[in-house]
N, C-alpha and C positions, 0 to 999 in steps of 0.2 A: 783449804786446809794447809797450815803450815807444818812442814815435813822435812827435817834434815835426814838425807839420805845419800849412804856411801856403797857403792857395789865394787867389790874385789873380785877381778878377773879379766882376762883377756877377750878381746871380741872374737879371737879365732876359735873360742869355746861355744859349741851350740846351746849347751845349757847356760852360758852369760847371755847369749843372745836372746834366749826366750825371755829373761828378765828385762832385758834392754827394750824389747819390743813391747813387753807389756808396760813398762813405764811410759813408753811412747803414746800408747792407747789411753793410758791415765793421764797423760799431760804433768807427768811427775819430773820436776827438776832433780839431778842427782850429779855426785862426783864418783867418776869411778878411777880405778888403780890397776895397773896392769900387774898381773900375778899369774905364775904358771909357766908352761912351755917356752922357753925363750925369753922369760921376765923374772922377776924375783921368786925363787922356789916357793913352793907350797908346803915343802918339809920343813921349812923353818920353824923355830920354837914359837916365834911371833904369830905366823900364820894359824899353826896347829892348836894355838890356844884359843883361836876362833873357832876352826873346824878341825876336829881331831881326825877327821877323813883325810885331810890335805888335797881337797877337791875345791875348785872354784863351780859358782859363785859363792861369796858370802855376802850377805846384806849386814849392813851395820846403820842403825834409825834411833830414834828416840826411845824405842821401847826394847833395843837390846840388839843381840845377834841371832842371824838365823842362816841355815845352810840348808841344801837340798832345793835345787832350781823349782821344782813344781810347787814345793810348800811356799817358797818365796813368791811365787806368781800367784798363789792363792792367797796368801796374806795380802798383797798389795791391792788385790781387787777388792777383798774383803775390807780393808781399811778404808777405802774409797767409796765404799757401796756401790760399786758397779754390777749390778744386779745384770744387766745385759749381757756382760761377759761371764758371770758365774751366778746363776740364779738362786734366790734365797729360798724357794719352795723345795722342800725335799727331793720329790721325783725328776724335776726337770735339772737341778743341781746334779743328781746323782747320773743323769744321762752325759752330762758335761764330763764329770769326774772319772766315769768310766774310762772314756776314749783318754783323758790325760793320763789315767794309769795304765792303760794298754800302750801308750807312747812308750812310757818309762819302763814297764816290765816285759813287754812283748816286742814292739818295733825295734826299740833303741839295741837291745842285744843281739837282734838278728844280722845286723850290720857289722859287728865287731870286727870279724876275720877279714872279710872283704873290703871293709873301709881302710884298714890299715894295711893292707896288700897293695891295694890298688890306687889309692889317693895318697897315703902317707909314704907309701914305697917302704915300709918297716922290712927290714931282712929278716927279723923273726916271723913273718906272715907270708911265706912265699911257698908252701905247699900247694901244687895245682889242685889236687884232691880237694882240699880244705876250701880253697877260695872258690872252686865250683860248687861245694856244698853251701859255702855262705852265700854267694849269689843267689842259689836256689831258694833258701831260707828267708831272705830279705825279700824276694820277690814273692814269695808265699804270704808273707805277711801283708805286702802291699796290695795282694789281691783280695784279702781281708777288708780294707780300706776302700778298694774299688766297688766291692758288693755294697758296703755302707754307704757312699757317695751315690751309688746308681739309685739307691733308695730315696736318698733325701734330694737328691738334684741340687744342692746347694752347699752347704757346710757339714762338717762331722757329726754334729749333735742334732741338726735339724735345719730350718730355713734361715736361721740368723748365725753371724759369727759371734762365736764365743772364745774363752780362753782356751778351750782346746784345739782350735784352729792356729793358735800363736805355737802351740808346741808341735802339732803334726805337720803344720805347714812348713816348719824349718827342716823337719825329718824328710818330707816330700822332696824339698828342695836339694837335700844331701843325695837322695836314691837319683834324683834325675842327673845332678852332676857327676855322679860316679861313672867312670868309663866301663861299662858292663852291660849286658845283655838287659834290656827292658822291655816286658812284655806291654803290648798295645792296650794301656787301660785307659780308655776315653774319658771315664768319670774322674779318675785322677787328674788327666790333663785337663779338663775343664775348670777342676778345682783348682789347680794352679794358677790358671788365668783368671780366676776370680780374686785369688789371694795377691795376685800382681799389681790389682787396683790400689791395694793397702799401702800406705806411707810406711808403716813399719816393716811389711815384707819387702818394699824395695830398698830399705835402709839396713836391714838385717839378715836378707837372704841374697837379693839379687846384685848388691854391691860387693861382689867378689868373695862372698863366702860360700864356704862347703861345710 
């Protein structure tokens, strides 16, 4: 399938790396431009005309402009009809998408304060009590993932690797690499090792990213 694709966003963004890993799984060629922290500001009129939220990534292709990383990933998988990554049937698709949505609405918000404090060393995030509360909240969400992986003994939505594992896999890597207390979650550890065999995980998680 011929497809002209441009991705706007820096590789230090976990949300950009979701899209890049998805592209790798699909075998899609793309052009990427650095936008965001340390590069061209997303608050520029040029960028905000594409995404009024001033956030990366943004995808531009033959069909128009898209923003929101999970939506972009869904779109690409659907465009290339990779039903192994996102099933066509409603029930199995919903099981994948519930974990994608959980990653965006439950897991991601849980790390906000702790990650800014412990990794980015942001001076606005140095309240010890809030850091500790953030660590506890983040670990509580990871305990939910531990329970799910203990059931599947494989991937997030079941026996097979799906789009949900791209999103959650990058999040697991961020959790492991953050210097804080990590409960001994054996199923998460085994999951991490399984993901480490994927070329996309090696390229967009293990290669110096957080």
